[in-house]
C-alpha positions as CSV (number, residue, x, y, z in Angstrom):
1,X,-26.7,-21.1,-3.7
2,X,-23.4,-20.1,-5.3
3,X,-20.5,-18.5,-3.5
4,X,-19.0,-15.3,-4.8
5,X,-15.9,-13.4,-3.7
6,X,-15.2,-9.7,-3.9
7,X,-12.6,-7.3,-2.6
8,X,-12.8,-3.8,-1.0
9,X,-9.7,-1.7,-0.6
10,X,-9.0,1.1,1.8
11,X,-5.9,3.3,1.2
12,X,-4.4,5.6,3.8
13,X,-1.8,8.2,2.8
14,X,0.8,9.0,5.5
15,X,2.6,12.4,5.1
16,X,5.2,13.8,4.6
17,X,6.5,11.1,2.2
18,X,3.1,9.8,1.1
19,X,3.6,6.3,2.4
20,X,0.6,4.2,1.4
21,X,-1.1,1.8,3.9
22,X,-3.4,-0.5,2.1
23,X,-6.1,-2.7,3.7
24,X,-7.8,-5.3,1.5
25,X,-10.9,-7.1,2.6
26,X,-11.7,-10.4,0.9
27,X,-15.4,-10.9,1.2
28,X,-17.2,-14.2,0.6
29,X,-20.9,-14.1,-0.1
30,X,-23.5,-16.8,-0.5
31,X,-26.8,-15.9,-2.1
32,X,-25.9,-12.2,-1.9
33,X,-25.3,-12.4,1.8
34,X,-21.9,-12.0,3.5
35,X,-20.7,-15.2,5.2
36,X,-17.1,-14.4,5.7
37,X,-14.5,-11.6,5.6
38,X,-10.7,-11.6,5.9
39,X,-8.3,-8.6,6.0
40,X,-4.9,-8.2,4.6
41,X,-2.7,-5.2,5.2
42,X,0.5,-4.0,3.5
43,X,2.6,-0.9,3.1
44,X,4.1,0.7,0.1
45,X,6.9,3.3,0.4
46,X,7.8,5.9,-2.2
47,X,9.6,4.2,-5.1
48,X,8.2,0.7,-4.4
49,X,6.9,-1.4,-7.3
50,X,3.1,-1.1,-7.1
51,X,2.4,-3.0,-10.4
52,X,0.9,-5.9,-8.5
53,X,-1.5,-3.6,-6.5
54,X,-5.0,-2.6,-7.4
55,X,-5.6,0.2,-9.9
56,X,-6.5,2.7,-7.1
57,X,-3.1,2.2,-5.4
58,X,-1.2,2.5,-8.7
59,X,-3.1,5.8,-9.5
60,X,-2.4,7.3,-6.1
61,X,1.3,6.4,-6.2
62,X,1.6,7.7,-9.7
63,X,0.2,11.1,-8.6
64,X,1.9,11.5,-5.2
65,X,5.3,9.9,-5.7
66,X,7.1,12.5,-7.8
67,X,10.9,12.2,-8.4
68,X,11.3,14.8,-5.6
69,X,9.3,12.8,-3.1
70,X,11.1,9.6,-3.9
71,X,14.5,11.3,-3.5
72,X,13.5,12.9,-0.2
73,X,12.2,9.6,1.1
74,X,15.4,7.8,0.1
75,X,17.5,10.5,1.8
76,X,15.4,10.2,4.9
77,X,15.9,6.4,5.0
78,X,19.6,6.7,4.4
79,X,19.9,9.2,7.3
80,X,18.1,6.7,9.6
81,X,20.7,3.9,9.0
82,X,23.4,3.7,11.6
83,X,26.9,4.4,10.4
84,X,28.7,1.0,10.5
85,X,32.1,2.1,9.1
86,X,35.1,1.4,11.3
87,X,37.7,4.1,11.9
């Protein structure tokens, strides 16, 4: 009659900058039967710190987020910010 917890992860990769959308399911089981499930979602952008994420997310980011991809993403983000300088 013991409760156990486990997690399942789903990782989606969004091109062209390989933004990662992560869904974690926290699953509670009692006597090997699921009695509850909760979801948590978060996003990681190229260059973000993924050291606190699961090993799968770290591996995917390590492969996809090259220096070129990170630089292109940062340039894209900078181009999206409105120019607030006064003349």
